[in-house]
N, C-alpha and C positions, 0 to 999 in steps of 0.2 A: 138077244144080246142087249144087255142096258149099255144105255149113252156112257157110264162112266166106262165101262170097258173099250166102246170104241174112242172114247176121246185118248184113253191111254195107249191103244194100238196106234192111232194117228200120229200121238207123240214119238211113238218108238220106230215105226214104218211107216212115214211119209211118203207118200206117191208122186208121180211126177205132176198131175194135176194141181195139186197144193203148192207146190214146191212155183209153179207159173202163175198161180193164182196171186203168191207174196210178190212177185217181182212186177207183175203186171198192175198191181194197183199202186204203184209208188210212182214218183213223179222222174221224169227222166233227168239225172244229175248234171248236164250242161245247164238247167235252169237255176242252179245254185249260185252261182255269181249275180244271176238277176237280181235274187232274194237278197242274199246281202246288200247290193247296190240301190234295191228300194228304199231299205232302211237307211241307209247312208244317205243318200238324196234327200229324206224327210228331214233329216238331222241337218244335212248344210243348206236345204232351198228354204228351209220354215224355222225349226227351231235356232240356229245360229242367229237369221238376220233379226228374228223378234227379239232376240237377248240385246242387240246392239243398235235397234230401233230409234232414231232421236228425231223429234221432230223440225220442221224448217225453222229456222232463227231469224227472228224479225231485227230488220236494221233500224236506224235510226230516221231513215227514211220511209220506213212503212208507218210510223209513229202516228200519222196523220191520218192515215186509214184506220189503224187501231190505237185510239187514245187511250184506251182504260187498260191496256193490255202489258205485260212485262218486255222490255225490249231488249235481248240479247246483246248488242251490241254495245249499250250501253253499262252492263254487268261487266263485261269484256273490258271497256276502257278502265272503269273501276279495278279490276284487277290487276291490270297491266299497269297503274298507275302505284298500287299498295306494293306490288312485288318489285317495281321500280326501286324502291328504298333499300332493299337487300335482305339479307337474313333477320327477323325481329325477334329477337331473342329477348326473355325478360331479364329487365336491368339494362338493356343496350339504347343507346341514343336513339338507334333506329325504332326499335319497340315504344321507350318511355316519351319520345318525345316527337319524331318525324309520323309514326302512324298514328299516333292519337291526336296532332295537329291536322294532317291530312283528312282524317275521319271528321273532327269537329268542323273544319270547312265543309264538308259535303253536307255534314247535319243542317248546318246554317244556311248554307243554299237550299236546301230542302224545304226548311222552314218559312225561309220567306216568301215562296212561292205556294205556301199551304192552302187548303181549302178546310183544315181541320186544327186542332190545338196540339202543336207539338212543344216538348219541354224536354230539352239535352242535360244531361247532369252526368260530369266527371266524378267518380269515383275511387278514391282513393284508402286501400283498406288494409289492415294486418290482422293476423287472426291465426290458426291451427286448425288439425283434425287427424286422426289417424287414417292412414291409407296403406291398405295391406299391412304390412308389421312394420311401418315406420310413422313417425310423427313429423305429421309434412305441414311444415311451419313457413308462414309468409309474412312479408314487412313491406309496406307502402306498394303493392302493387294495383294494377288500375285498372280500369273498364269506363266505357262510354255507354251510357244506357237513357236509350231514348224512349218518352212514351208518346204515342199520336193518339188523341180522345178526340170525338166528336164535339163539337162547339157547345159548350154548357152543359156539359156532363156531369152528373155527381154517382158516377157507378164505381165503385170499390172491386168489382171484376174484371183482372186484367190477365190476356192471353202472353206469355213470354215466349221469343223467339230468342234462341241465341245462338252465338257461332262464333270461335275466336281470330282474332287479327294477328297473335304471336305466332312465332315458327321455332324449328328445331334452330341448331348451330350450322347442319349440315347445308342447309338450302334455301333458297326462297320463298316455300311455301304458298305456291300458286294452288295445287289439288289441297292442302291440307294447311290451313282451312279458308285462303284467302278467296277461294272460289264462293264458297257459303257467303263471307262477308261483303263481295260483290254481290250477289244474289241479294241479299238481305238491304242492301243500300237502294237497290233498285226495285224491290217489293216497296220500302218507305216510300220512294217515289213516287209511283203509281199511285199508293193508297193517299199519298199526301194533297195530291191533286184531283183525286176521283170524287167526283160526286155520290159514289154511291155510298149510303150512311154504313157508320161502324157503331156498333150498338154500345160495345165495350172497346175502353182502352186497349191499347196493343205496346208492349213493352219490347221493343229490339236492346239485346242484352250484344254489345259488340265489346267481347269477353277478352282483356290485354295477358291474360297468363293459364293457359290450358296445357300446355306441353310439359309445365313443371313438376307434379300433374296436378290440373284440374284445381287449381287454387281459387283463380277469379269468380268461376261458379260457386265456390263455399262461401267467396267473402259476397256475391252477390245475395245469394238465397240466406244467409244466416245475420248480415249487416245491413244490407240496403232499405229505404226508406220505403220502396214500392214493391219489396219482396212479400210482405206479407198479403198482399192483392192477389198476387198472381197465383190463379185456380186452374191453370193448365198449362202445357209447354209443347213447344215444337224445337228440337235438338238437331242442329245441323252442323255434320262433321265428315271426316274423309280419310280414306286409307287407300287412296288412289289419286288418278287425274283423268276426271272424268269419266264419259259414260253415263247410265242413269243413277239416281239417287235411291237406295233400298231402304224402303220401311225396316227396321229388323228387331225393333223393340218397341210397344205398347203398354199405355196402361203404367203399373200392373192392376188387373181388376177394374178396369174401366173400358167396358165393351161401348160406351157412347163416343169415345173416342176414333174407334174402328168405322162407325156409324155414319161417324163424320167426313172421317177420310173416304171412306166410299161415296158416298154426294159429291163431295168437292172433286175430288182427285181427276185430272186430264188424262195423266199419264200413269197410271198405278203401276206398281212395283216393290212387291211385300212379300216377307215370307216368315210365317210361324217358325219353319223350322231355322232361320236365320237369327231368331230370338233365342230359341231355345242352344242351340249351339254358342251362343255370344253370353247367354248367363251362364253356362256350365262351362267357362272360360276352356273351349277350344279354340278361341280368336285371342291372339297375345294381346289385348289392347282392351283400353276402358274409355268411356265418353263420359262428357259434362252431366250428361241423363242419369249416370249413377247418385250424384251429387244432390241431383234438384230432389230426386225421389229418397234418397234415404235422410237426406238434412233439411228438407223442405215440405217434404209428403206431397210433392207437386206431380200428379198425374200428366203422362203426355205419351210424344210420339219421336222415337230416336231415326234420324234419317240419316245416310252417308253416302257419298262415293268409294266404289271397293274395283271398278275398273282401272288399269294398269299402276297396280301397286307396286310395279317394278321400281316407278322411280318414287315412291313413298318417302318422305324422311331423306330424300338425298339430292345433291345438287341440280338433280335434272326435271325436279319436280318444279317445270317451268310455266310462265304464261301461255306462252307460243305454241305449246302443244295441248293447251287446253280446249275440247271440241266446243264452238260456239253453241253448236245443238243440244250441248248440255247443258248450259245457262238455261237456253228456252224450257228443256225439260224440266227442271227445278224451278226456275221459275215461274212457269204456270200453274204448276202444283202447288209450290208454297204461298202465290196471290190467292189460289183459290181456297186454300186450308184458312190461311188467315181469316180469310171474311167468313168461311162456314163456322170455324168454332168460335170467333169473337162473336158472332151474332147468334149462337144457337142457346137455348134455353139450358142444356145442362151443365154449362159451364158456371154459370150462377149458383146453384149449389150440387157441387160434382158428387159430393158425399151420398146423395140419393140415388145415386146412378153405378155406386161400385157393385158390378155382380158378378165377378169372376173372371176370368183369364178368356182368352179369346182365342180361335183358329183363323188365320187369314191367308190368303194367297192369292196374287195375281194369275191370270190366265193368258201369257203370251202378251201382257203387257196391255191387253184389250179390255180386261175388267176386274174387278175384285171380287173374290168369294170369301164372305165372313160369316163366321156364325160362332156363340158362346160356347165354352167347353162342355158345358152339359148338355146341349145339342148335337154336338160333336160325340159325346160318349153315345149317346143313343142312337146316332146315324151310324157310328162304329159297329156299334152291338147288332143294330138289324141287318145293316148290308153283310157282316160278317156270319151270320147262324142263318139269312136268307142265301147265302153262297154254300154255304156247309151243306142245308138242304138241298137247293136245286142239283148239286153234284151227287148227291146221295140218288135224287130220283133219277140222275142221267144213270148211275148204275145200274138201277132197275129197268131202264128202257135197253140198256145193255144186254142185260140178262134177257129180257125176251126176244130183242132182234137177232142174239147169236143163238138163242137155245141153251146156254148154258146157265144152268142153277144160281140162282141168287147167291148163295152162301158160297158157290166157286169163285164169282164173280168177287165176291167180297174178300176173300182169300187172295186174288188177285190183286184187288184196290191194297191191301196190307203189304203186301210184297213191293208192289209198283211205289208205294209210298216210302216204305225204307230206300227204295232205289232213290228216289228222289232227294230224300234229307241227305242220302250218303252223298249224293253228284253236287249237292249245296256245300256238303263240308269238302270234297277233295278239290272243287272251283275254289273256295275261298282260300284251301291251304297252299295251291298252287302259286298264286299272285304274290301271296306272305313270302314264300320260300324263296320266288325269283326277287321280291325287294330285298331280302336278308341279302342274296346273290350278289347283286347289284351294288349294295354297301361294300361287303367282302370284298370285290376286286375293283373297288375305287371307280364307281361308276355311277354315285347317286346325282340326282338333280340331271340327267341326260336331256330331260323333257322340258329343263325348267325355259328354254327360248322355243324350243319347237314343240309344243304340245300335244300335236297329235301321235309323238312316240308314245304318249300314256294308252292309246287306243290298240296301239301295234304291240306293247310290250305287256300290259296288266289284263286290257278286259279281252282280247283276245286268248289270253291263258285262262280266264276264267270262265270264256265261252267254252272252251275244250276240257277245261273239265265238269263244265255242267252237263254237256253232250256226251263225252265220251262213255260215262258211266252209263246211263240208259243204254245207248250205242250195244256194249257188249254185253249188258243185260237180254237186249231184244236178240242179239245174235246167239247165247245160249239158250234161250227160249223160242227159238225161230219157228218152231214146231207147232207152238200154240193153236188152239183151233179157233183163238179169237183173232181176227184180221187185225194187219199192221197198224191200220188206220183208228180201229178201235181202238187196240193197244198204246195209240199214242194221245188220244184222246185221254183215255185211262192217266196216262201220265201228266198232260194237263191238268185235269180234276184233280188229282193228288195235288198237284203245286198251288192249285185253287185253295184246296182244302188246308195247307201248310201256312199259306198266306192270311188265309181268315182267322185260322189258332193265334198265329203271331200278332194278327190284329187286335184279338181278345184280349191277350196279354200284355201287351205293352199299351193298351185302354187301360187295365187294371192299376198299371205302373204309372199313370197319369202323364205319359208323353203323346203333348199332343200332337207331333211331327208324323204320327201312326196314321195318319188323314191319308196319306200316300200308298198306305199299304191297301186302305180302304178303297180306294181310289181303283188301285189295280186288280183288286177282287169283284168291284162294280161292274167296269166295263167287261172283264171275263164272262163275269155271269151273264150281262145281255149277250153277249155272244151266243152262248150257250142255250138261252132262252130262244133266240134266233132260230139256232141247230136244231133245237126240240121241237119247235112250233113247224119249223118247216120240214122236219124228218131228214134233214141231211145229217144228220147225228148217224144213220144208220149207214150212209155212204162212206166209202176209204177214204176218197181223194175232195170231195165236193164241201164236206163241213170246213174245210181252210178258210175258203171265201170269207164267210160270216166270222170267222173267228179274227182273220187279217183285219177285216173293214172296222171290227169293234178293238183291235188293239193299238191301230194307229193314233186315235185321240190321247190315249193314255203316253201312247209312246212320243209323242210330241211333245208333252204337256212336260212329261218328265226328264226329256233331252234337252228339254229349253232351262228348266230350271238345273238342272244340274250341269249344262255348259256357263252358267254362271256361278254357279258354285264353284268349279274349276277355275274360272277365271279368276274369283276372288281369292282362292286359296293359292294356289300354284305360286304366284309372289311370296307369300306369306311365307313360304319354307325357304325363301331367301333371307330371312329374319328370325327365326324360330330359333335358332340358336347351334351350337354345336352337337348338343345332348340327342338330338333328334336325328333318328334315320329317316329322311323325308320319302325315300322310295318304300319303306312300309308304311308308312302314312298314307301313300298314294296308292299302293296295293289295297289295304281296305277301304278307302273311300271308291275305288275303280270295283271291289266286290260287291260294296252296297248300292254304287249305281248300275253296275250291269245285271244286279239279282234285281233290281225294281225294274230298267228298262226292258229287259231283255228275255224276262223270267219266263214269258210265256211264249216267247219266239225262238229262242234256240231249240226247244224239242223239236219245233216244225223239222228241223235237219233231219231229223230219222226218216219222215216221207220219202227222201231224195236215195233214188237208185247209188250205189255208192258211198253211201252216208257216212261209214266208217275213215274212208279216203277224203271224204271233205271236211269232217270234222278235223282230222289230222292236219290237213292244209294249213288249219286257224295256228297250230303251233310251229307250222312252216313261216308263217307271218311273224310271228312272236321271235323265232331265231334270226330273220332278216333285221327286224329291225334292233335287235341284241345287237348284231353287227354293226348297224348304222351307229348306234348309240357308241359304240367304239372308234368312230371314225369323228371330224372335225363338225359334223352336223350336230354329234351329240354334245358338243363340248358347252355348258349350260350359259356361257355368261357371253354377254355383246356388248361391246361400248356404247354408252349412253341410253341404253333402251333396256337391257338386263344385265344389270352391275351385280357385282359381287362386292357384300359390304363388308367393310372391319372400323372398328371404332380404335382410332390409336391417341393415348394419351402420353405426350412427352413428360415424363411425372421423374421430380425429386421426392426421394422418401429418406425422412430421417428419422431414428428411432433412438429414444431417451431411457436411461435407468433411472432406477430407485432415487439415485444421487443427482438427477439431473444432467448426469453428463451423456453425450452423443456416444452409444453404442456401435451404433451403424448408419450410414448416409450411403445412398447411392442416386445415382439417375439411371434413366433409360426409358425404352418405348415399352408401353403398356397396352398390349392389343387382345382387342376382344374379337374373335370371330362370330359371324353372323349367322353360318351354315355351315354343311359338315365337310367342305372341300378345301381346309385350310392349307392342303398340301400342294394345292395347285399354284400358288405364288413362292413357295420355299426355294426354288432355283432361278427368283427373279430377285426378291427384296434383298436389300442389303442387308447381310448379316442376319437374314432369317434363317440360317442353320444354324445358328447360336443360341435360336430362341429355347427357350426352357419354359412348361408350366407351372403357373405360379402355387400348383398344389400344397407345395411342402410347406410355403410362409404362411397357408391358412392353419397350421398344426399350432405355429408358436407365434404370429403376430395379430393383434386385432384386425379383424377384419380381411386378414391377408394383407394388410398393409395396405390396402388401397382406396384411393379417393373415390369410391362409388358413390357418387347421388343420386343415381337413378336404380329404382328398389328392384327392376326387373335384371337388371345387371349381376346381382347376387346368386342368382339361379345358376350362373353360369362360370362365374368368377374363377372356380378350381381349373377350369378348361381353357382358361385364359394365358398369354404369354408374354413372356418378358424377356426383352433383349437390350443389354447394356449399354447406355450412349451418353453421350455428354450432357453436360448440365443444362436443363430447361431456361429460357429466360422468363420470368414469372411478373407479373405486376408488382406496383408497389405496395399495395395491399393485401399483403401475405396475412393468410389465415391464421389469427393470433386468439388464444385464450389465455386471459389474465384471472389470477385468484384475487378479486376483490376483499375476502374475508374467510378466514376459517373460524368455526365455533364449536366448543364442545357444547351441545344440548346437554349431555348428561355424561354418564359413565358409559353408556354405550352407544350412544347417538352423536354425531357430527354432522354442522352443516358447512358445505361449501357456498359461497358466493361468488360467482364469476362473470367474465364478459367475454364474450366472442364478436370480434370484428373480421373482416376479411371482403373478398370478392363476392360478386352476389350470387352465386351459388358454393355454398358448402355442407358438408355432412359431418355430424358429429357422431362417434360412436362412444359409448360409455358402458364401460365393464368394472363392475365392482371385482375387490381381488379380495383374497385370504380370508374367506368367511362372511366379507361381507354382504349387507344386501340395500337393493334400493327404498325405502321406505317411502319417502315424499319425495317432489321436485315441481319445480315451477313449469314445465312442461305439461302437457296432455295428459290426463290422468290414466288412460285406457291401458296403458302397455303395463303398468304398475298393477291395477286391477285384473288384469286378464293374464298378468305372470307371463309375459312376452318372453321370448327366448332372449338372453343377453349374447354379444353386446346390442345395447339399447341401441335406434339407429333415429338420429335427427335430424332430418332435412330442411336447411334452412336456405330461402333466397330470398332477395329483397329488390323493389323494383324502382322507385325515385329517391328513395331514401336508406343509404346506407349507415345510418347510425348502429354502433356498436349493440349486440343484442346482451342486455343481462340476463343472467339469469341463475337459479339454487337447486343445489343438492343436498337432500338428506338421506346420508347412510346410517346402517346401525350395525355393529356386531356385538355379538351375542356374548363372548369373552371380554369384551372393554380391553383387547390389547390392540391399542394404535400405535404401539412401536412398529409392527407392519405396515406394508403396503398398502391403502384402500380401496384405491380407485385408478382406474387407468381410462385414459381419452384417446381418441384417435381423430382428427380434425382432417377433413381433405377440403380440398379448394380447387375450382375451376376457373378458367377465364375462356370463357366460351365463345366470346365474339372479338376475341384480339386478335386478330391477323398479322399485326405488327410484331407479335410476341412470337411467331413461328421463327425460331433459327435457321440458319442457311444449313446446318446439319440436318435439321429435321425435315427441311424442306427438300432436300437432297433424299434424305429417307423415304419420304412420301411418293417424291417423285420416280422411285423405283418401283412400285406397282406399276403392276400392269394395266392397260387403257381400258380395260374391262371393270376395274377395282374402283369402289367409288369410297374411299379412306378420309374417315369423319375426323378432322387434326383438333385437339386442343391443348395446351397446356395446362398441367395441375401439381398437386402437391399433396403430399402424405406427412403427417409428423403424430407420433406416437410422445404422449408425455405421463408419466406414473407420479400421483398423489398420496 
């Protein structure tokens, strides 16, 4: 009888010995909790501590023993003094006078005891540029620029170090970005008194208008006398309060910067994946790095704090909660990095070393791995092809050891590969469906405070889907002649082949972050080689030992950077806006992280007795966490630490008709929710039940009749709320547009000369009417050249000088009919730092918000006029 016939009979009529063989070569079920506990212990005991590890901070008393090192206590004192001034909004006395005075005095003190040459310059600048879809225009904003140079140097090659001392109206700005300003001050002090020479000068830019956004950096790089000599950049920012600063942008196309970072840095923390996420707008933010890159062609490194983003841009961003160890971490890195780059030969002619993108990542904060994109492509291809080849060799060995023909093994490989692909699809769909369900039943963000719920809600659901499909396949084919241990190996080999193919595809697509899939393939292949070399691959259970040993390093590493990833992104979901379902996004992230971290771990569950019961237990965990999410434990917000955000504008709106008569005037509270759960405050806030969405006004009023000067608000304006209220108290400097002259240039063209005056934050919206088109104006030309959508958006702010802005507009009507209206202007004004303008009614309204809400208030006005 042929072996094929014997195999068929074995499948149809299994004997008792075969059944006993299958059961006898599985791991007893009660070891499963230990298996899960082992991986959880690695995550809790190694990955999480590595993600939050900070160096011991040096105090002023330690300075005698460490005379040339960064002293964290001094930086902390600098921060407390800066934050003590209060919110430093552009145009406010705190920003334009108090902060400037404090920083200038600090610089003069450092200068007096310096062993190097130090120059201090206060820049006052005006200008404009196009930021996203608006013209970003500034007048008399300020920078404090300090240059430290070796004695007697004539070098014209400078290193630029930048951070900003202004803040948002909402809070004191300790993390963003006072902490980096304080760090720069201490680094400058150490360099000034150090006898270690600097080969090239270093320019420290204390930036006075970043939150507007990014105006002061544009002013420096386009207008300052030292800007043209700046050949490299270190940009320092924050979207949190403390932790470790992450390097998330480099270059671009300047690998020498990463070489110097690797040589200099004491506490590495960097990620190519963070760079790609940021540059593809997955992170709702921007930094001065882009301005220096786009407007000055200055290559550099962009670093920022991301920990505790819950307090970012709120009143809780205080100096008291900023860890002193974070100062030491950043200060050590910045001091050594400044010395390294300022003294390196590449900075003198960086264009020679512009050699393409880089791939970089730190390993547990111990050391940095860095290589060029070209080297990464070669490495990805070699590892992926080697993984496929070695898996192919393993298939052949499996044929030999089992006595089954190779073509039948390959047929099983095809079936198993399809099963694995199906399991990945099912595993991805289940968490996504759960994310949609959580939103539908009004339970989004249940993990916002207790982030461990993500593990119980979404990761376990993903693991269930990844495991149940192969479990059912093995159950339906349980009398296969191939032993269960080898069938599970076959499943793992197929997963490796799938990862290798994805690695090749993503490499072709130019995605540098694919290195994570390459690493996963690499370590699995190493384990497989050990199993083949020791002949453990033919054993039913023993092969698991090399497999687990080789899976531990990538698991610990992936868990480390994934924890940092979630630590960064979870707070951001509290300010992504009402349009995004946060649970859907977290579900997608969980699928990606689970696939990466546990793709070679979950299939091992099939090796346990009662594997289907164990796998179904994962859904039991999901159900338990769903129940917890419905309790107070799952309520997202906590006072002072994990707040819900609202921007509240006490607004007066006035609309005029073509005859300049007021056709509509009203006052109210314009409320912009920052997350999905607006309904949580519905029964607490005064008159919240009367709130109406502003969307109807977007159909008939210019810019929805809203005084929005922040460009990001435009994306969510239609979902914002309006509650009628008493009239606000506005400043005496009401936003006003005056027509200075109106001149007809030809039968089809007309020119308006106008003047805008008002508070230090204003928005101007320009809408041509009745067939008119904007042919030219005095603003930046790009919106006209690039055919921006109307209304055109001009944002204007001023710092120390509030003189009126004069501008002109040229419009064309092809039909020459000037009897009809030509132009509508919307003028918005904000009083962002005048607490004395908060009326008693407005204060009462704000106080009605629950304690877990951070409501950012300011008075505002909007007026439309037709010409």
